[in-house]
C-alpha positions in Angstrom: 0.0 0.0 0.0 2.8 2.4 0.8 4.4 1.9 -2.6 1.2 2.7 -4.3 1.0 6.0 -2.4 4.6 6.8 -3.3 3.8 6.2 -6.9 0.8 8.5 -6.8 2.9 11.2 -5.1 5.6 10.9 -7.7 3.0 11.1 -10.5 1.6 14.3 -8.9 5.0 15.8 -8.7 5.8 15.0 -12.3 2.4 16.4 -13.5 2.9 19.6 -11.6 6.4 20.0 -13.0 5.2 19.4 -16.5 2.5 22.1 -16.2 5.0 24.6 -14.8 7.5 23.8 -17.6 4.8 24.1 -20.3 3.5 27.4 -19.0 7.0 28.9 -18.8 7.5 28.7 -22.6 7.4 32.1 -24.0 6.0 32.7 -27.5 9.0 34.7 -28.5 11.4 31.8 -27.7 10.2 29.7 -30.6 7.1 29.9 -32.8 4.4 27.4 -31.7 4.1 24.1 -33.5 0.6 22.8 -33.8 -0.4 19.2 -34.6 -4.0 18.1 -34.2 -4.7 21.3 -32.3 -1.9 20.7 -29.7 1.0 23.1 -29.2 4.1 20.9 -29.5 6.6 23.8 -29.0 7.5 22.6 -25.5 8.2 19.1 -26.9 10.5 20.3 -29.7 12.4 23.1 -28.0 13.7 23.6 -24.5 11.4 25.5 -22.2 14.1 28.1 -21.3 16.2 29.2 -24.2 18.3 31.4 -21.8 19.4 28.2 -19.9 22.4 27.9 -22.3 24.3 31.2 -22.5 25.7 32.1 -25.9 28.7 34.3 -25.4 31.3 34.3 -28.2 32.9 37.6 -27.1 36.3 36.3 -26.1 38.3 33.1 -26.7 37.6 31.6 -23.3 33.8 32.0 -23.5 33.8 30.8 -27.1 35.8 27.7 -26.0 33.4 26.9 -23.2 30.4 27.3 -25.5 32.0 25.0 -28.1 32.8 22.4 -25.5 29.2 22.4 -24.2 27.8 22.0 -27.7 30.2 19.2 -28.5 29.2 17.4 -25.3 25.5 17.8 -26.0 26.0 16.6 -29.5 28.1 13.5 -28.6 26.3 12.4 -25.5 22.7 12.2 -26.5 22.1 8.5 -25.5 21.2 7.5 -29.1 24.3 6.0 -30.7 23.4 6.9 -34.3 22.8 10.6 -33.3 25.9 10.6 -31.1 28.0 9.7 -34.2 26.2 11.9 -36.8 25.7 15.0 -34.7 29.0 14.7 -32.8 31.0 14.4 -36.0 29.1 17.2 -37.8 29.3 19.6 -34.8 33.0 18.8 -34.4 33.7 19.7 -38.1 31.5 22.8 -38.2 31.2 24.5 -34.7 34.4 26.5 -34.9 33.2 28.4 -38.0 29.7 29.2 -36.6 28.5 32.6 -35.7 26.0 33.4 -33.0 22.9 32.8 -35.3 24.2 29.4 -36.4 24.9 28.5 -32.8 21.3 29.3 -31.8 20.1 27.2 -34.7 22.3 24.3 -33.5 20.9 24.6 -30.0 17.4 24.3 -31.4 18.4 21.1 -33.2 20.1 19.8 -30.1 16.9 20.4 -28.2 14.9 18.1 -30.4 13.8 14.7 -29.2 16.1 11.9 -30.4 13.5 9.6 -32.1 11.9 12.5 -33.9 15.2 14.0 -35.0 16.5 10.7 -36.3 13.3 10.1 -38.3 13.5 13.6 -39.8 17.2 13.4 -40.6 16.8 10.0 -42.4 13.7 11.1 -44.3 11.5 8.5 -42.6 9.1 11.4 -41.7 8.7 14.9 -42.8 9.8 17.4 -40.2 7.6 20.4 -39.1 8.2 23.6 -41.0 10.1 25.2 -38.1 12.6 22.4 -38.1 12.9 22.0 -41.9 13.7 25.7 -42.2 16.6 25.5 -39.7 19.9 25.9 -41.6 21.7 23.5 -39.2 19.1 20.9 -39.6 19.2 21.3 -43.4 23.0 20.8 -43.5 22.8 17.8 -41.2 20.0 16.3 -43.3 22.0 16.8 -46.5 25.0 15.1 -44.9 23.0 12.1 -43.6 21.2 11.6 -46.9 24.4 11.9 -48.9 26.0 9.2 -46.7 22.9 7.0 -47.0 22.9 7.3 -50.7 26.6 6.7 -50.9 26.9 3.7 -48.6 23.5 1.9 -48.6 21.8 0.3 -51.5 18.3 1.8 -52.1 16.6 -1.7 -52.0 17.8 -2.1 -48.3 16.0 1.0 -47.2 12.3 1.9 -46.8 10.7 4.2 -49.3 10.9 7.9 -48.5 8.4 8.9 -45.9 8.0 5.3 -44.6 9.4 4.1 -41.3 12.3 1.7 -41.3 11.6 -1.9 -40.2 13.9 -4.2 -38.4 13.7 -6.7 -41.2 14.0 -9.8 -39.0 11.0 -12.0 -38.5 11.5 -13.3 -35.0 8.0 -14.6 -34.8 8.0 -16.7 -38.0 9.4 -20.0 -37.0 8.6 -23.1 -38.8 9.2 -25.1 -42.0 9.0 -22.1 -44.3 11.2 -19.9 -42.3 14.8 -19.4 -43.5 17.5 -20.8 -41.3 19.2 -17.4 -40.9 19.3 -14.1 -42.6 17.1 -11.1 -43.3 13.5 -11.7 -44.3 
């Protein structure tokens, strides 16, 4: 009984934190994104754009900002994005101005599954994401690499989700001994 009460209290805390976080999003931080009448702005962008200070005024502050961006791009917890974003940011961050850094921060604030689907053309990104210059450069690099290193017949059609390809449930006489279905 005590564990049920603890779970209920945790749920209440999470709900109250989520409500505060959503209400703290300012309209000037990022234009609202609507899907089915729901504002998804809080989902796609951090609730407090001032939480990451952008100061490129001197070499020390620029170095700190670059190191933070590199860390955020390489330690996302999604291996594919760690590699793609980390390498791209490492190659390009030194030549970015403040506007480009802000665009990069908006890309880094995106959710991993959504960003991966948008970068690999499994789904179409919202207008606000597809107009981001950093996203466009990343998308171009990912698609160039996919076209260069993966045969078209091994990928899903554009706009379709990728499938695992293995049929773990089909076991029987007609199933292949091994290999991709």
